[in-house]
N, C-alpha and C positions, 0 to 999 in steps of 0.2 A: 555435472550433468552434460553429457554429450561432448562434441568437439568444441575446443576453445578457439575463439576468433577475437582479435582485438576490438574490431568495430563491426557491428551489425546494423544495417539500415533496413527498415521495413517500409516499403512503398516506393514505387518508381515514378512518382509524379515530379513536377518541376523542382520541389525542394529536395526530395530524396536523391534524384539524379545529380543535382548540383553538389550536394554534400559528398556523395560517394566518389564522384569524379575528382573533386578537389583533394580529398583525403588520400586517394590512391596515388596522386601525383607526388606524395612525400614518402613513397615506398612503404605504405602501411597496408597490411592485409585487411581489406574491408569486403564484407559480403553483403549484397543487396538482395533481399527477398521480396518478391512481388507476386500477387495472385493472378495477374494478367500474363498472357503469353508473349507479350512484347512490351518494351518500356514506353512510358509516356503519361501514365496516369489517366484520369478522366479527360483533362483538358487537351492532352496530346495523344489521346487513344489511337493506336494503330497508325501513327503519323508516318512511320517508316514503310508501311505496306498498306496504304489506303486502297480500299476497293472502289473508291469513287474516282471516276476518270480524271476530273480536274479539281482536286481537293482545295487548292487555293481559291479558285473561282467560287466554289460552292460553300466551303466552310470558312474561308477568310484567311488573310495573311497571318493573323495571330496564331492560327492553328498550325499552318505549315512551317511557321518560324520555329516551332518546337523541335523540328527535325535536327537542327544543328546541335541542340542540347542533348538529344538522344544519341546522335552520332559521336559526340565527344565522350559520352559515357561508355558506349560500346567499344570505342577505341582505347579506353583506359584499361588499367590492370585490375580493376575491381572485379570481384567474383560475382557473377550475375546468376541468380536462381529464379527463373520464371515459373509460373504455375505453382507457386508456393503459397498456400493459404495458412497464414499464421493463426493458430487457434488458442495460443496461450503464451503469456509472459508473466514475470513476477519481479518483485523489487530486487531480487538477486541477479537480474538481467539474464535469466534463463529463458530461452525462446523455443517454442514448440510449433512445428508447422507440418502441414499435410502436403505431400507431393507424390504423384504417381501411385496413389492409393496406399501410401505408407507414411507414417509419422517420423519426423526427424527432429533432432534436438541440438541446440547450440548454447554455449555459454560465452558471454562477452563482457569486456570491461566497459564498453560504451555502446549503449543501445540508443539508436536514433529512430524515433517513430515519426514517419511521414505518411500517415495513413489517409490523409485527405478528408473530404467532407461527405455529408449525406444530405439529401433533400429534407427540408423541414416538412412535417405533416401539414396537410391543408384539409382538415376534416369538415365536411358539410353533408347534409342529408343526401344519401345515394352515392357517395364517392366510392363505395365498395363495389359498385356495379361493374360487370365486364364492359369494357369500352372506355373506362376512366383510367388514365395512365399518367404517371408523372412526366413532366417535360424532360427531366434528366434521363429517364429510361428511354424516351423517344430519341433523344440525341445519341445515346449509347448505341442504339440499333443503327442509326444513320452512320456514325463514325466507324463502327466495327464491322458492319455487314452491308453497308450502303442500302439499308432497308428504310423505306419511307411509306407512309400510309397511302392507300389507294383512294380512300375517301377523305374529303377535306375535313381536318379537325378544327375544333374550337379550342383556343388557348386561353386558360383561365388562371389568374393570379397576379403576381407582381415580381419585378426584378428583371435585370438585364437579360437573363437566359430566355425569357419569353420572346423578347424582341429579336434576339440572335437566332433562335430556332425558326421563327417566322421568316426572317430574312434568308436563312439557309434553304428553307423549303422553296421560297420564291426563286432562288438561284437554280434550283433543280427543275423549275417549271411546274411546281406543285401549287395547289390552291390551299389557302387557309380561310376557313369560313368566317371567323371573327376572332378578335382578341377582346376578352372581358377582363379589363384591368381593375384590380381591387385596391390600388393605392388611393387612400383617402385624401381629400383636398388639403386638410391641415398638415399632412406630411410634406407637401411642397413648401409650405411656409416655414416649417421646422428646418428643412434642408437649406433654405436660402442663406442662413447665417454661416453655413459651411462652404458656400459656393466660392468665395475668394480663395480659400485654402485649396480647393479642389482644382484650381487652375493648373496645378502641377500635373494633373492627369487629364489635361484638356483633350489629348488625342483620343482617350477613351470616351469622353463626353461627346466629342464631334462624331465619333463612330456611332454612338447611340442615336444622335440626331439624324445621321444618314439612314440608319435602320428605319427610324420612324418615317422619314421622307419616302423611302422606297415602299414601305408598307402602305402608306397613304396613296401613293401613286398607283399601286396595284389594286386599289379599290377595296381593300380589306376593311371591314367595319371594325371600329375600335370603340368600345363602351368604357367610359371612365367612372371611377368611384363606385364600382359595383359592390353590392352587398346582398344579403338574403339569397344566396346561391343555393340551388337545389338541383340535383340530377334527377331526371325523369325516366321512368321505366320500372318494370317489375323484375324480370329475369336478366334483361340486358338494357344497356343505355339507349334511350330514345331521344333525349335532348336535355336541355337545361333551362331553368327559369331563374331570373335574377332581377334586382332593382338597380337602376343606374340613373343618378341625378333626378330622382323623384318619379321615374317611370318604370313600369313593370315590362319585362321582355321575356319572351319564350322563343327559343331557337331549337329547331330540330337538328339532331346530330347523332352519328354512330360512334364518334370518337371525341373525347375531351381530354386534353393534356393539361395538367394542373402543376402549378409551381408557386411556392411562397418563400423562396430563398433557400439557403443551405445552412447547416450547422456542423461543427466539428464531429468527426467520428471518435468517440471517447472510450470505446470498449477496452482497447489495449491500455491506454493511460490509467483507466480504472483498475485493471488487473495488476498493473505495476504499482498501484497504490499511490499514484501521483495526486497531489492536492488539486482540487478543482475550485473554480470561482464562478459566480453567476454574473454575466455581463448584461447589465440593464440595457445598454445601447444596442445590443444584438438579440436580446431576449433569448439567451441560450447559455449553457454551461461551457466553460473553457478550462483548459489545463493551465495551471500557474507555471510560469517560467521566469527566469531572470532575463536581462537584455541579451544574453548570449545563448539563449534557448535551452538552458539546463532546467529541468523540472525540480520539484522539491525532493525527489529521490536521487541519491547520488548515482551518477553515471547514466541516468536516463534523460535523453534530450528529446524535445518536441519541436517540430518545425512544420511550416506550411499551414494549410487550412485545417489540418488535423489538430492543430493547437488553437488557432483562432482564425476566423474567416477574414482574410485580407487580400485574396486574389493571387494570381500566378506570379506577377512581378515581385511582390513582397515575399512570396514563397521562395523564389530563387535566391533573393537576398538573404533570407533567414537560413537557407541551406548553406550559403557561404560563411555566414557568421558562425553557425554551429560547427562547421568543419574546422574553422580556425581555432575555435575554443577546444575542440577535441585534440587537434594537433598540438596545441600548447600543453594540454594535460599529458599527452604522450611524449612531450619534450622533443617534438620534431621542429618546433619553432620556439623562439624565446619570447619573453614578455615584450621586448622592444618591437620585434617583427609583428607580434600579435596586435599591439596598439596601432602600429602603422597601417596594417592591412584592414583592421576591423573598424577603425574610426570613420573612414569615408562611407563604409557600408551602413553603419548605424545612422549616419546623417541622411543618406539616401533613403533608408527605410522610413525614417521619421517623416520625410517629405511625402513619400508615397502614401503614408497612412492618412494624410489629410483628405485624399480622395475618398478613402473608406468612410471617414466621418460623414461626408456628404451622402454617400450611398446608404449608410446605416440609417440616417435620419429620413431619407426619402422612402426607403423600402422596408422600414420596420413593420412587421406584421401587425395588423389591427387586432384589437382584443376580440372582435366578433369572430375571427378565425382561430384564435388561440383557445377560446372557451366556447365551443360550439353549442348548438341547441340540444335539448334532451334526446331527441330522436336520432341524433347523429351517432353512427358507429365509430367509437373511439379506437377500439382494438379490433381490427379486421380479422386477425388470426383467430381470436377466441370469441368474436362477435359480442363485444361488451359495449354498451351504449354510454353516452354521456350522462344519461339519467341515472344509471347504475353507479357511476363514479360519484355523482353528486349525493346520492342516497347514502353511500358508505362514508362520505366525507361528513355528512350531517350526523352520522352515527358515531363520530369520533375518530375515524381513521386518520392517522397522523402523517402518512406519506405514501409514496408510490409502492414501497416494498410491502407495506401492510395491505395496501389495495390489491396487490398481486395475490396475496393469500385469500382475500375475501372474494375476489372476482375472477381470478386467473388472467386478468389483464396484464400482458407482458410476458406470458408463459408460452406463447405460440412460436411459430417458426422464426420470426424476426427477433425474438428474445427482447422485445420492448424497444427496439430501435425506432419504431415508427409510431409508438403511442406514448412513450415516456414524457415528452414535453407537454402533451395535452393533458395527461393524467395529473401531472404536478400542477399545471395551471388551473385545472378545475378544482382541485383540492384547495389550492391557495385562495382562489376567489370565494369559494363556499365558506371558508373559515376565516376570511379577511386576514390572511397572512401573506408573506412574500414567498415567491417561488424559491428564493435562496434559502429560506427557512424550511421549506417543504422537503427539498433534497431531490435525489435522483435514484434510479434503480441501481442496486448492487449487481455485479456480474461475477460469474464464476467460469473457469475454463471447463470445457471448450466453448469458445464463443461462436464457433462454426460447427455445423453438423459433423459428427465423427463417430464411426462405428468401432466396436470393440476389435474387429478384425484389423482395421486401419491402425489402431493404437498398438495392437499386438505385433504388427509388422514394423514396429518402430526401429529406427537405426540412429546411431550417433553421428553419422556423416552422410553427406549427399554430394558425391563428386560428379554426378551427371548434370552439369550446368552448361548454359549457353554462353 
């Protein structure tokens, strides 16, 4: 099927850039496909051509530090295909993607999926109203187009991204009306036991404390332990109400940015028939790999947050480990060189993961946001409520795929990306089963919108690359 390429990497985030750069240094033909128009992924989005006047001052040194990684990749011999939206893969390592309104096809011996993460859904009554936006989407607009809200938003949820976004807005001279923090008190106690191991990531912890200090100094109200969140308004957002430490609060707002952490994007690993496992520590599904990033399907490798949420530093390390493993299989390095080069990386990765244990314990989403109230819209595409999912669960529905047939939940534009976790959790709780037992949505190609005309204009080669 299509052109043959020894190595294909999907995704130009930290992991994919690192893997492609390293593999190309050994004179291996490697092609990197990415749906963005410039490399960097979400964390380093448009870092080489930022529209913000002083990106390091506004977005932070961690962001601008990614430019060196991007530059090394662009200077390498790797074949770079931007604007390539991958809509299909399979266990035979055949890759289909859309570019310039036509479909292209590749066959590879080694498929490296570095597709990153997506925001976890945070459903509550009224979250479907215009004016409610995810914090990740707000940051994408800031990084890619230097777009920021004219009206002061309220940030709702938990996780480092909320603090980072508030701090970035402050650096732009913008106001944030309030931060409604949903991390429950018991999570702080659960995280304490992981604090000694997290010292390896103390720079990140210190950075978080600095964000908090600057937020407090700016006079932004911070509400702790929030629950019973509800968006107010009929056709558009008018405000939110919530409970915080035993008190009820109502805040007027035209914009609310929500965030409850991130989960791996698993549509492509599912299409490739990679085995998944449920991670109780992160309350999400992950693709199984060995320590060298190879999945349960021969020749399919998974790296970065698209495999498991571990952050940018671990993503880069996993990209290096995966690249060395592929180079060994291609006989570009021998076992001795592989052991010598990979062992220190495995040690470094293990140390870095200790910080992740702390963050997972602290920011694990509370059950009140995983299984929302009956009136909450679970599937915003098809307007399916939590009450409907509970009703079909009581009627004997065995999992999300059957729920899709009964309710159309998961059949909308997002193809279940934003309702899958909630549907599975609701069925599991109603039937007193584990989410691991309930399962997940099956997927079929194309996983992105594709017209018959675009498919009919398919080609086996795409030489117009940057």
